[in-house]
N, C-alpha and C positions, 0 to 999 in steps of 0.2 A: 290485656292492653296496658301499655306503659304510658305514664303521663308524658305528654310532649311528643309522643310518637305519632306519626301519621297513620291514620286508620286505613287498613287494607281490607276492603269489603270482601274479597275472596277469602282472606284469612278468617274473617269473622264468620262467614258462611261455613267454612271448614270446622271451626270450633263449635258452632251451634249443632252441626251434624254429628260431631264426636261425643258431645256430652251425654245424649241419651244412650249411646252405645256403651259408654263407660258405666253408667248406672245399671244397664241390663247385664253387663258382664259381671259386675260385683254380685248381683243376685245369683247368677248362674255359678259363680265361683263358690258361693256358699253351698249351693246344691251339690256341686262336684265334691266338695270337702265332705259333705254328709254321705254321698255315694261311696267315697273312699273308706269311711268308717264302716259302712255296710259290707263292703268287699272284705275288709279286714275281719269283720265278724264272721263272714262266710268262711274265710280261710281258716279261722280258729274254731270252726264247727258250731258257732252259736246260731247261725241262720242256715236253713236247709234249702230255701227257695231263692233262686236267682233271677227269676223273670222280672220282678219289680226293679231290681238293681240294673239289669240289662236295659230295660226300657228307659230308665232315668239317664243312664250313661249315653244311650243312643240319642235321646232328646238334647242333651247338652252338646254332644258332638255336632248335631245338625245346627244348633244355635251358633256354635263356633264357626261352622262353615259359612253361615249367612253373614256373620260379622266380617269374616275374611273377604267375602265377595264384596261387601259394602266398602271396606277399606281399600280393596283393589281398585274401586271406581274413583277414588280420590287421586288427584294429580298434585301431590304435596310439593314436589320440587318446583312446579310452576308457581304455586302460591308463595312459597318462601323466597323465590328469586325476585319477586316484584317489589 
């Protein structure tokens, strides 16, 4: 919010809904980077078992789909035009 700017309640609601998603995304991003290291280790022959890696990547993909579904529910153009 900018000083002197009129408060838009729809915009405030949008921002409050996005903040937890950003936090959750950062956590999953770290896990995805770890999974990337594990995949690299598998490709280099340091790891033989892929089931834990596959499960982690599937979990992250499902999380990303849920975030995309939530974002799809927002009507950002309507909020910004007010």
